[in-house]
C-alpha positions as CSV (number, residue, x, y, z in Angstrom):
1,M,145.8,131.4,87.1
2,T,144.5,128.6,84.5
3,I,143.3,125.3,85.8
4,K,143.8,121.9,83.6
5,P,142.1,119.2,84.3
6,L,143.5,116.6,86.0
7,R,142.9,114.2,83.3
8,P,142.5,114.7,79.7
9,P,139.0,114.7,78.0
10,V,137.4,111.4,76.7
11,V,136.3,111.8,73.3
12,T,133.8,109.3,71.7
13,S,132.7,109.5,68.5
14,S,129.1,109.5,67.4
15,P,127.3,108.8,64.1
16,A,126.1,111.9,62.1
17,P,122.4,112.5,62.7
18,E,122.1,110.8,59.0
19,E,123.6,108.2,59.9
20,A,121.1,107.6,63.2
21,A,117.5,105.5,62.5
22,P,115.2,107.4,63.1
23,E,112.4,104.8,61.8
24,V,113.7,101.7,64.7
25,E,114.1,104.4,67.7
26,A,110.5,105.6,66.9
27,T,108.4,102.1,66.4
28,A,110.6,101.0,69.4
29,T,109.8,104.2,71.8
30,S,105.7,103.4,70.4
31,G,106.2,99.8,71.5
32,M,107.7,100.2,74.5
33,E,105.3,102.8,75.9
34,A,102.3,101.0,75.2
35,S,104.4,98.3,77.3
36,E,105.6,100.3,80.0
37,D,102.1,101.8,80.7
38,T,100.1,97.6,81.1
39,D,103.2,96.6,82.8
40,F,102.6,100.4,85.2
41,A,98.8,100.0,85.4
42,S,99.1,95.9,87.0
43,M,102.3,97.3,89.2
44,L,100.2,99.5,90.9
45,D,96.9,97.3,90.8
46,N,99.1,94.4,92.8
47,Y,100.2,97.6,94.9
48,E,96.9,97.6,96.1
49,Q,96.0,95.0,96.4
50,T,98.9,94.3,98.5
51,S,99.4,97.1,99.9
52,T,98.0,98.0,103.0
53,S,95.7,100.9,104.8
54,V,96.8,101.3,107.8
55,S,95.8,104.9,110.7
56,P,96.8,105.6,114.0
57,G,95.6,103.8,116.5
58,D,95.8,100.1,114.1
59,I,96.9,97.6,116.2
60,V,98.7,95.4,113.6
61,V,101.1,92.6,112.8
62,G,104.5,92.6,111.4
63,Q,108.0,90.5,111.1
64,V,111.1,92.6,112.1
65,V,113.1,93.3,109.0
66,S,116.7,94.4,111.4
67,I,117.8,96.1,114.3
68,T,119.4,99.4,113.4
69,E,120.9,101.9,116.9
70,R,117.8,104.0,115.7
71,G,115.2,101.3,116.9
72,V,114.0,98.0,115.3
73,V,112.9,98.7,112.1
74,V,109.1,96.5,111.2
75,D,107.4,95.9,107.9
76,I,104.0,96.1,108.2
77,G,103.0,95.3,105.0
78,F,102.8,99.4,104.6
79,K,104.6,101.1,101.7
80,S,107.5,101.9,103.5
81,E,108.4,99.9,106.7
82,G,107.9,101.4,110.9
83,L,110.8,101.7,113.7
84,V,109.8,100.9,116.9
85,P,112.3,102.3,119.5
86,K,114.7,99.7,121.1
87,E,113.7,100.7,124.2
88,E,110.4,99.4,124.0
89,F,111.9,95.5,123.2
90,T,115.5,96.2,125.9
91,G,114.6,93.5,129.0
92,P,115.7,94.2,132.6
93,D,118.6,92.9,132.1
94,G,119.3,95.4,128.9
95,E,119.8,93.2,126.3
96,L,117.3,92.9,123.6
97,T,114.7,90.3,123.8
98,V,113.3,90.5,119.4
99,A,115.4,88.8,117.5
100,R,115.9,89.5,112.6
101,G,112.5,87.6,111.4
102,A,110.3,87.7,114.4
103,S,106.7,88.2,114.3
104,V,105.9,91.0,116.5
105,E,102.7,92.9,117.1
106,V,102.7,97.1,117.6
107,M,100.6,100.6,117.7
108,V,100.7,102.6,114.4
109,K,101.6,105.4,116.1
110,Q,102.2,108.2,113.3
111,I,101.9,107.3,109.8
112,E,104.6,109.6,108.6
113,G,108.0,110.1,111.2
114,G,110.4,112.2,110.2
115,D,112.6,109.9,109.1
116,G,110.4,108.7,106.8
117,Y,109.5,105.5,109.2
118,V,105.5,104.6,110.2
119,E,106.2,105.5,113.8
120,L,105.2,102.2,115.6
121,S,104.7,101.3,119.4
122,Y,105.5,97.8,120.8
123,A,104.7,99.2,124.5
124,D,101.5,100.8,123.7
125,A,100.2,97.1,121.7
126,R,101.0,94.9,124.5
127,R,99.1,97.8,127.0
128,H,95.9,97.5,124.9
129,H,96.7,93.5,124.6
130,L,96.3,93.9,128.7
131,W,93.7,96.7,128.8
132,E,91.1,94.0,126.7
133,V,92.2,91.3,128.7
134,I,91.5,93.2,132.0
135,E,87.9,94.3,130.1
136,K,87.1,91.4,129.7
137,A,88.1,89.6,132.6
138,F,86.2,92.2,135.0
139,T,82.6,91.6,132.1
140,E,83.1,87.5,132.8
141,N,83.5,88.3,136.5
142,Q,87.1,86.6,137.0
143,T,90.8,87.0,138.9
144,V,93.9,88.2,137.0
145,T,96.8,87.4,139.0
146,G,99.8,90.5,138.3
147,K,103.4,91.1,139.9
148,I,103.3,94.4,142.4
149,T,106.7,96.4,140.9
150,E,105.9,99.8,142.0
151,R,104.1,101.5,145.3
152,T,102.6,104.7,144.0
153,K,101.4,107.4,145.4
154,G,98.1,106.6,144.4
155,G,98.4,102.7,145.1
156,L,100.3,99.7,143.7
157,Q,101.9,99.6,140.4
158,V,100.7,95.5,138.8
159,D,102.4,94.1,136.0
160,L,99.8,91.1,134.4
161,G,102.6,90.2,131.8
162,A,100.1,88.7,129.3
């Protein structure tokens, strides 16, 4: 059996080795190396100054970049973007409560998720914020108001809003 190529091979002519200009190539390369080193160093410094350091448990403010089937992609200023499950931005009517470009407060759950995104949670950040409101009200002997959402075995579930 003989295998024939579908198209004839394209042959291009290249200059003979003695026709090449190694001096020009060497000069251009050595000049570019110094420039690349300087550019890389300045880019690295710039990156380190602009990128934020985040740890699991941190609450950060980010901007919604896009909404995909997998979740809401949020830019938190870290080297990679974060992903919040869509369910955390879905209202009782099933509609999304966030739009592209919106500023959101999220909690960092895990730095490197399995898919390359930082794992984020809007719901956990909201719960953390509400807990701070409750603590402040307690220390200042204030009353908090909420809406009873469910009766449980141990009492009542109350939505404090915020």
